[in-house]
N, C-alpha and C positions, 0 to 999 in steps of 0.2 A: 691432813697436818697434825703432828702429834701436839699436846698441849704443853706449852713450856711452863716450867716451874720456876718460881722466883722466891728466894728465902730473904727475908727483910729481917736485918739484925741492928737493933737500935734500943738502948735503953730508955729512951722517950716514947712513951706509949702514943702520944699524938702524932709523931712521925710515923710509927708503924701502922696506925689506922689510916692516916692519909694515903701511904704508898699502898697499903692493902686495897683500899678503895679504888684508887686510881688504877693499878695494874688488874685488879680483879674485874674492873668493869671493861677492861681491854681484852678480858678472855684468858688472861694466864691464871695459873693455879697458884696462890700465894701461901706463904707459911711465914710465921712471925716467931723471933727469939728476942727476948729482953737481955740476954747475957750470953756469954761464950759457951757455957755448959750446955744451955738449950740449944743453940745453934749447932753445936757437934753432934747432940743427939739427933736432932732433925736431919742433919747432913747425912748421917748413917741411915736413918729409916727410909728416908725420901730424897734420893739425890737430885737436887736443884740444877737447873741449867745456869741460872745466874744467881750471884748473891749481891745483895745491897747491903754494905757493910759498914757500920760507923766506927770511926777510928777510936773514940773514947768511950769505952764500956767498962763499968766498974768491973773487978775481979779479972778479966782477961783482956788485954786491949786488942784493939783492931789487927794489929800487925801478928800478934800471936795467933788469933783465929785465922788470919788470912794463911799463916803457915800450915795450920792443921788441915785447912780446906785444901790447899793445894798438894800437901802430902798425902791426902785422901784420895784426890783425883785432880790431876792438872789440867783437865778439860774444863772444869768448872769455870765459868767466867766470873769476875769479881770486880764490882765497882765500889770505889771506896766514897764514903760520906764524912765530911769533917766540919766541926763548928769553927776550927782555927785555921790560921794560915801555917799550919804545921809542915813547912815545905820539907824538912829533913824526914818526917814520918811519912809524907807523900811520895818522896823518892824512894824510901825504903820500900813502900808498898808496891810501887811500879817495879822495882827491883826485883820483888818477889812474885810478880805476876799480875797485879791488879791491872785492869785495862785503862782505868781513868780515875778521877775523882770529882766530886762536886762539892763546894763549899756550901754550908748552910748559912742563911736560907737559900735553898736552890731554887731555881726555876723549873717547876714540875713539868712543863712542856718539853724542855731541853732534856731532862731525864727520860721522859718518855720515848722521845725521838733516839736518844742514845740507846737505850734498852732494846727497843724495837730493831735498831740496826745491828746490834751485837748479836741478837737471837735470829734474825733473818739469815746470819751466814751460815747456820749449822745445815 
């Protein structure tokens, strides 16, 4: 089985560290980006299978990053993370191809299950 790659995009270092630790311990290869520019560079260098993408990132918001990801490769799975009940943004994200969203603080076990489920479909 090939090693799945997960790109974690969040401007909060604590969340990136937590997700890297959780998914790294499950055998996924993880990459981190603190902003949209880093995320898009990593996307080109090392195509991830799944992106965990925060909605609110300084400089380039999650929707803009999502558009770039889907334009680069529509097959990349994207799960949004949001700290707010931004229902209109969540709807836009789903319209643009995001699979689902988690509201922070999220249940890490639910996120692990969702990621595992989406990556098993490949």
